[in-house]
C-alpha positions in Angstrom: 0.2 -0.1 -0.3 1.3 3.4 -1.2 1.0 6.4 0.9 -0.3 9.9 -1.0 -0.4 13.2 -0.3 -0.6 16.9 -1.2 -1.2 20.3 -0.8 -3.5 22.6 -4.2 0.1 22.8 -5.4 0.9 19.5 -6.0 -2.5 17.9 -6.8 -1.8 18.1 -10.6 1.3 16.0 -10.2 -0.4 13.7 -7.4 -2.8 12.8 -9.9 0.0 11.2 -12.6 1.0 9.0 -9.8 -2.2 7.6 -9.2 -2.5 6.8 -12.9 1.2 5.1 -12.4 0.4 3.6 -9.7 -3.0 2.1 -10.9 -0.8 1.3 -13.8 1.5 -0.6 -11.7 -1.4 -2.5 -9.9 0.0 -1.2 -7.5 -2.7 0.0 -4.2 -2.9 3.5 -2.8 -4.1 5.6 0.2 -4.9 9.1 -0.6 -4.4 11.5 2.7 -5.7 14.0 0.6 -5.7 16.8 -1.1 -8.6 16.2 -3.6 -9.5 20.1 -4.1 -7.1 23.2 -6.2 -8.2 25.3 -3.2 -5.5 26.7 -1.3 -4.4 24.9 1.4 -1.7 23.8 4.0 1.0 20.9 3.0 1.7 19.7 6.5 -1.5 18.4 7.4 -1.0 16.1 4.4 2.2 15.0 5.0 1.3 14.1 8.3 -1.2 12.1 7.8 0.8 9.8 5.0 3.7 9.9 6.6 1.8 8.6 9.9 0.3 5.7 8.2 3.9 4.8 6.7 5.3 5.4 10.3 2.7 3.2 11.9 3.1 0.1 9.1 -0.5 0.7 7.1 1.1 2.4 4.1 4.8 -0.2 2.9 5.6 3.7 1.6 4.7 7.3 0.8 5.1 9.3 -2.2 4.2 13.7 -1.7 3.9 16.1 -3.7 3.7 20.0 -3.1 5.3 23.1 -4.9 9.0 22.5 -5.0 8.8 19.0 -2.7 10.7 20.8 0.1 8.3 21.6 2.2 6.4 18.4 2.7 9.4 16.4 3.1 10.1 18.5 6.3 7.3 18.3 7.2 6.9 14.3 6.8 10.4 13.8 8.2 9.4 15.3 11.6 7.0 12.3 11.9 9.5 9.2 14.0 10.5 6.5 11.6 10.5 8.5 8.0 12.8 9.0 5.8 11.5 11.0 3.2 13.9 12.4 0.3 12.6 15.4 -1.6 14.2 14.0 -4.9 14.2 16.2 -9.0 15.6 13.8 -10.7 15.8 9.8 -11.4 19.4 9.0 -9.8 18.6 10.6 -6.4 15.5 8.5 -6.1 17.1 5.5 -7.1 19.6 6.6 -4.6 17.2 7.7 -1.9 16.6 3.8 -2.0 19.4 1.8 -2.3 21.5 3.6 1.1 19.1 5.3 2.4 16.1 3.1 2.8 13.7 6.4 2.2 10.1 5.7 3.3 8.6 8.2 1.1 9.2 10.7 -1.6 8.5 14.2 -2.1 8.1 16.0 -5.6 7.6 19.5 -6.6 4.8 20.1 -9.2 6.5 23.1 -10.5 10.0 21.6 -10.7 9.5 19.0 -12.2 7.0 18.0 -15.1 4.5 14.9 -15.0 6.0 12.3 -17.4 9.6 13.3 -14.8 7.5 12.6 -12.0 5.9 9.7 -13.0 9.5 8.4 -14.0 11.3 9.5 -10.8 7.7 7.4 -9.1 8.7 4.4 -10.9 12.5 4.2 -9.6 11.1 5.4 -6.1 9.0 2.1 -6.1 11.0 -0.9 -7.5 14.5 0.0 -6.3 15.0 -2.3 -2.9 17.4 -1.1 -0.5 21.2 -2.6 -0.7 21.6 -3.2 3.7 24.7 -3.9 4.5 27.1 -0.8 5.4 23.9 1.0 4.7 21.8 -0.4 7.7 24.2 0.6 10.2 24.1 4.4 8.5 19.9 4.1 8.9 20.2 2.9 12.6 22.1 6.4 13.3 19.4 8.2 12.5 17.5 6.0 14.2 19.6 6.7 17.5 18.6 10.5 16.2 15.3 10.3 16.3 15.8 8.3 19.6 18.0 11.0 21.0 20.6 8.4 21.3 24.1 9.6 21.1 26.4 8.5 18.5 29.8 6.7 17.9 
């Protein structure tokens, strides 16, 4: 299950991502918005991120104007590693090295086709594990307020 969220600026890109998920036969849950009326991205980032953090959804994709604000909001939820990506290589590496569980994109930064490609890389690339797991564990320790060695 893929969690989705966007503000009004990200709505057109989110609609493209919904079409992609349907083509890939991947189930999703849309946490809003579904209207072009001005709204606050943090509300929808929190809803989608909590669904990923709780295990209700495996991963999440968020869209706003730049992808930056919505990613910052999502990353405030413990257990979320949301990467704001504007290119396919970054999306791929966010999975391979960082085990990112959420992707954020900016509808004003990437066009519909590039956004679909970035999302597909994010959705189909596995985490490499190995030496990268230690770093993911360190990120979790920071969230818990623990010292790093």
